[in-house]
C-alpha positions in Angstrom: 0.0 0.2 0.0 1.5 3.4 -0.6 0.7 6.7 1.8 1.5 10.4 1.3 4.8 11.4 3.0 3.1 13.6 4.3 0.6 11.3 5.7 3.9 9.4 7.4 5.0 12.6 9.1 1.7 13.2 10.2 1.2 9.9 12.0 4.7 9.6 13.7 4.4 13.5 14.9 0.8 11.8 16.6 2.9 8.9 18.0 6.3 10.6 19.2 5.0 14.6 19.8 8.4 16.1 19.0 6.9 19.6 20.0 7.3 18.4 24.1 11.3 17.9 24.0 14.4 20.4 23.4 15.8 18.1 21.8 19.9 18.7 19.8 18.4 17.6 16.3 15.1 18.6 14.3 12.9 15.8 14.7 10.5 14.7 11.7 11.1 15.1 8.1 14.9 16.2 7.9 15.6 15.7 3.5 12.3 15.3 1.7 12.0 12.7 -1.4 8.9 11.2 -3.0 5.0 12.3 -2.3 4.5 9.0 -1.6 6.0 6.3 0.8 5.4 2.5 -0.1 8.2 1.1 1.6 9.4 2.2 4.5 13.3 2.0 5.5 14.2 1.6 9.3 17.8 1.9 11.2 19.7 3.3 13.9 21.7 5.6 12.2 21.7 7.4 8.9 24.9 6.8 7.9 26.1 6.0 4.5 25.9 2.3 4.0 22.0 2.2 5.3 21.7 5.0 2.7 23.1 2.5 0.3 21.4 -0.7 1.4 17.9 1.4 1.5 18.7 2.9 -1.9 19.8 -0.8 -3.4 16.0 -2.1 -1.4 14.3 0.3 -3.5 13.0 2.3 -0.2 11.4 5.8 0.0 12.0 6.4 3.1 14.4 6.0 5.6 13.3 6.6 9.5 16.2 6.7 11.6 17.1 7.5 15.8 20.4 9.7 14.7 19.6 11.7 11.5 21.8 14.6 10.3 21.5 18.4 11.8 23.0 18.3 14.8 23.7 21.1 17.0 26.6 23.2 16.4 27.9 21.2 13.6 29.5 22.3 10.9 25.8 23.8 8.4 28.5 23.0 4.8 27.4 20.2 3.4 31.2 19.2 2.2 32.5 16.0 2.7 30.8 12.6 4.3 27.6 15.5 4.6 27.2 16.5 1.0 28.0 12.2 -0.4 24.7 11.2 2.3 22.8 13.9 1.5 22.7 13.1 -2.3 22.3 9.9 -2.0 19.2 10.9 -0.7 17.9 13.6 -3.5 19.9 11.0 -6.1 17.0 8.3 -5.7 13.9 10.3 -4.5 14.7 9.6 -0.6 13.2 10.9 2.4 14.7 11.0 5.2 13.0 11.0 9.2 14.5 11.3 12.4 13.3 11.3 15.8 16.1 11.1 18.5 14.8 11.8 22.1 11.5 11.0 21.1 12.0 8.2 19.8 14.0 7.6 23.1 11.3 8.4 25.9 8.3 6.5 24.1 6.3 4.4 26.8 4.9 1.9 24.3 7.4 2.4 20.7 10.6 3.8 23.0 14.3 3.0 22.7 14.1 2.5 26.6 10.7 1.1 26.6 11.8 -2.0 24.0 14.7 -2.4 26.3 13.2 -3.0 28.9 10.7 -5.6 27.1 13.7 -7.9 26.0 15.0 -7.6 29.3 12.0 -8.6 31.3 12.5 -5.5 33.3 9.3 -3.9 35.2 9.4 -0.1 34.2 8.6 1.4 37.8 8.6 5.0 36.4 11.1 8.1 34.7 14.3 8.5 36.4 13.4 11.9 37.0 9.5 11.7 37.7 8.7 15.8 37.5 10.1 16.0 33.9 7.7 14.3 31.1 10.4 14.4 29.1 12.7 13.1 30.9 14.3 10.0 28.4 15.5 7.8 31.0 13.6 5.1 33.0 13.5 3.4 36.5 12.7 -0.5 37.2 13.1 -4.0 38.4 13.5 -7.7 38.0 10.8 -9.2 39.4 12.4 -11.2 41.8 16.1 -10.2 41.6 19.3 -11.9 39.9 23.0 -11.8 40.6 24.7 -10.0 37.7 26.2 -12.9 36.0 23.4 -14.0 34.9 22.3 -9.9 34.5 25.3 -10.1 31.8 23.9 -13.7 30.1 20.3 -12.2 29.5 22.3 -8.9 28.2 24.2 -10.9 26.3 21.8 -13.5 24.2 19.6 -10.5 24.5 21.6 -8.1 22.5 24.1 -10.3 20.5 27.1 -9.1 22.6 29.1 -9.2 25.6 28.5 -6.2 28.2 31.2 -4.0 30.1 30.3 -4.6 33.7 31.8 -2.3 36.5 31.1 -4.0 39.6 30.5 -7.2 41.0 29.5 -10.5 39.1 28.0 -12.4 42.0 25.9 -9.1 43.6 22.4 -9.2 43.7 20.7 -7.1 42.2 16.9 -6.0 41.8 16.2 -2.5 41.1 17.7 -1.2 38.4 17.9 2.0 36.2 18.5 2.2 32.7 18.8 4.9 29.2 20.6 3.4 25.8 22.1 5.1 23.8 25.3 7.4 25.0 23.6 7.8 28.9 26.6 7.2 31.1 26.2 10.8 32.3 23.0 9.6 33.7 24.3 7.4 36.4 23.9 10.5 38.7 20.9 10.3 38.4 20.4 6.1 38.9 22.2 6.9 41.9 19.7 9.6 43.4 16.6 6.7 42.4 18.2 4.5 44.6 19.5 1.9 41.7 21.3 -0.9 42.7 22.1 -1.2 38.3 22.1 1.0 35.4 22.5 0.2 32.2 23.1 2.2 29.4 24.8 1.9 26.3 28.8 3.6 26.1 31.2 4.4 29.0 33.6 7.0 29.9 36.5 7.4 31.6 34.8 9.3 34.5 31.4 6.9 34.9 33.5 4.0 35.9 35.0 5.8 39.0 31.0 7.3 40.1 30.4 3.2 39.2 33.2 2.0 42.3 32.2 5.3 45.0 28.5 4.8 44.9 28.2 1.2 44.8 25.8 0.8 41.6 26.7 -1.9 39.4 27.2 -0.2 35.9 26.5 -2.2 32.6 27.7 -0.3 29.0 26.0 -2.9 26.6 26.8 -1.0 23.5 25.3 2.3 21.8 23.7 0.4 18.8 23.4 -2.5 20.6 20.9 -0.7 22.8 19.0 1.1 20.4 18.4 -1.8 17.6 15.2 -1.9 19.0 13.1 1.6 18.9 12.9 2.0 15.2 12.1 -1.7 14.4 9.3 -1.1 17.1 8.1 2.1 15.5 8.5 0.6 12.1 5.9 -2.3 13.1 3.2 0.2 14.2 3.1 2.5 11.1 3.3 -0.9 8.0 0.0 -2.1 11.2 -1.2 1.8 10.8 -0.8 2.9 7.4 -0.8 -0.5 5.6 3.0 0.3 4.2 5.6 -2.4 3.9 8.6 -2.0 6.6 12.0 -2.9 6.7 14.7 -3.0 9.2 18.4 -3.0 7.9 20.9 -3.1 10.5 24.3 -1.9 10.0 26.2 -3.0 13.4 28.2 -0.5 15.0 30.3 -1.7 18.1 30.8 1.6 19.9 30.7 1.1 24.0 32.0 4.2 24.1 35.8 4.1 26.0 36.6 0.9 24.6 35.7 -0.9 21.3 34.2 -4.3 20.4 33.9 -7.8 22.5 36.5 -6.8 24.0 35.5 -5.1 26.9 33.5 -7.6 27.6 34.9 -8.5 31.1 33.3 -8.2 34.5 35.7 -5.0 35.7 35.9 -4.5 39.8 38.6 -2.9 42.5 41.3 -0.9 39.6 40.9 -0.9 36.2 44.9 -1.2 35.0 45.7 -3.2 32.1 41.5 -3.0 30.9 40.6 -0.9 27.8 39.7 1.6 30.5 43.0 2.8 31.3 44.1 3.8 28.0 43.8 7.8 27.7 41.6 9.2 25.1 41.4 12.6 24.6 38.7 12.9 22.5 36.3 11.6 25.7 34.9 13.7 28.3 31.9 13.3 30.7 29.1 14.4 29.1 26.5 16.8 30.2 23.7 14.8 28.5 22.6 11.9 26.2 21.6 14.5 23.5 25.1 16.0 23.6 26.7 13.1 22.7 24.8 12.0 20.7 25.1 15.2 18.6 29.2 15.8 19.1 
């Protein structure tokens, strides 16, 4: 079935309510293509590999979590940005992107989707007083040792997480926020969480986890954010009747460490691990959006 691009965008705006968020990028239609959409491709990031795969699939529109035009990025259309936008325009493909609204949606969002995957019962947001808060607090119904939590994350996400803490510790109350939300660990501590799960790690995060006595897991930025856009795409297919296809372009980033070599549980000193390697590009994140837009 074919729907208009306008109807597609209208449905997305009705579901995600982007006007409620103060974000670091434009949410909604970022690059306009064909007026009609039959095949919608979804993915995590609008990288060149996803664009090429969408072109090969015959897509009319692409829906992603990480799009373009981030706050403070250079406005000039040159190099990599030119090639990406040219690929969209040359093939009459629209690009739609939703950042924080897709993180926070209580049914189709990244956090809600991760909670379902890991059997976490969502109790509240990390900041109940903020309707645009993107992190959540929840619990494992019966509690479980961290070793079992780590195995569950590896099984569900298809990659080994990085863990700071004690694999034998029993945990029940868990805070979580997908992607580059390591800076929200302080929110997790204030909420009384025993465990905080996110996508990335910074040098500072390790010290906070150790000194505050909270278990910390970095499960991968891309790995934790694959599920919201899939859930949303499936809902659009159900509502509008268009064809939806998710295309996964893997990205192994943890932040300070890369790839599955960063899978060990680390307690005490991190000397000798990849966490001890200096990286001048790392900084303590002010917010999830700031890191993604960097």
